[in-house]
C-alpha positions as CSV (number, residue, x, y, z in Angstrom):
1,M,53.0,-6.3,22.1
2,A,51.3,-9.3,21.2
3,I,52.6,-12.6,20.0
4,W,51.5,-12.4,16.5
5,D,52.6,-9.2,15.7
6,D,55.9,-10.4,14.2
7,V,53.7,-12.0,11.3
8,L,51.3,-9.0,10.8
9,N,51.9,-6.5,8.1
10,E,51.4,-2.9,8.1
11,Q,48.5,-3.3,6.2
12,D,47.0,-5.9,9.0
13,R,47.8,-4.0,11.9
14,K,46.4,-0.8,10.3
15,M,43.2,-2.7,9.9
16,F,42.7,-4.5,13.6
17,S,43.3,-0.9,15.2
18,K,40.7,0.3,12.6
19,A,38.7,-2.7,14.0
20,K,39.6,-1.9,17.6
21,M,40.9,-5.2,17.3
22,G,43.6,-7.1,19.3
23,G,45.7,-5.4,22.4
24,T,43.0,-5.5,25.0
25,R,40.8,-8.8,25.6
26,G,36.9,-8.6,24.2
27,G,34.9,-11.0,26.5
28,L,32.3,-13.1,25.9
29,G,30.0,-10.8,24.5
30,K,26.0,-10.9,26.1
31,N,25.2,-14.3,24.6
32,P,28.2,-16.5,23.5
33,A,27.9,-19.5,22.1
34,I,30.0,-22.2,20.9
35,V,29.5,-23.7,17.5
36,V,31.5,-27.4,16.5
37,V,32.5,-27.7,12.9
38,D,33.3,-30.5,11.2
39,M,33.7,-32.8,13.5
40,T,32.9,-36.2,11.5
41,Y,34.4,-39.5,11.5
42,G,35.5,-38.0,8.1
43,F,37.7,-35.5,9.3
44,V,38.3,-37.1,12.6
45,D,39.3,-40.8,11.9
46,S,42.5,-41.8,9.7
47,R,40.2,-44.6,7.8
48,F,38.8,-41.7,6.0
49,R,41.0,-39.9,3.5
50,L,40.9,-36.2,4.8
51,G,41.1,-38.1,8.1
52,C,43.5,-37.7,11.1
53,S,43.5,-40.0,14.6
54,E,46.6,-38.4,16.0
55,S,44.8,-35.2,16.5
56,G,40.9,-35.8,15.6
57,Y,40.8,-37.7,18.7
58,P,42.2,-35.5,21.4
59,A,40.2,-32.5,19.5
60,V,37.5,-34.8,20.2
61,K,37.9,-35.1,23.8
62,A,39.1,-31.5,24.7
63,T,35.8,-30.3,22.7
64,A,33.9,-33.0,24.7
65,L,35.6,-31.1,27.5
66,L,34.4,-27.4,26.6
67,L,30.7,-28.9,25.9
68,E,30.4,-30.3,29.2
69,K,31.2,-27.0,30.9
70,A,29.5,-24.5,28.1
71,R,26.2,-27.0,29.8
72,I,27.0,-26.5,33.0
73,K,27.2,-22.6,32.1
74,K,23.7,-23.1,30.1
75,L,25.4,-21.3,27.1
76,Y,24.4,-22.3,23.3
77,F,25.9,-24.4,21.1
78,A,25.4,-25.6,17.7
79,N,26.5,-29.0,16.0
80,R,26.5,-30.7,12.9
81,K,25.7,-34.2,13.7
82,E,27.3,-36.9,11.7
83,M,25.0,-38.6,9.4
84,F,27.0,-41.8,8.2
85,R,27.4,-44.6,10.4
86,I,31.4,-45.3,10.7
87,E,31.1,-48.7,8.6
88,R,30.3,-46.2,5.9
89,K,33.2,-45.7,4.2
90,G,32.2,-44.5,0.5
91,H,30.8,-40.8,1.9
92,F,34.2,-39.4,1.5
93,R,35.4,-40.8,-2.6
């Protein structure tokens, strides 16, 4: 029994079973990649309305470590770079 079984309804269980999802690990496949989404000051830093430094900066540190390991393994990764300097506070208002 998977740890999420108690939160899935019967319809979800049938869908996952039909798609052969869950129960076993699928591995990384032939061309694994990492996609970093929304890793911007606007979501990471509490100085911005949608930011949360308490969870954001630990997430940045963990993501940096993940990408470091991905580079060693020569995995593909993509990220959207922040286009605004941190001093520009008006872009999320």
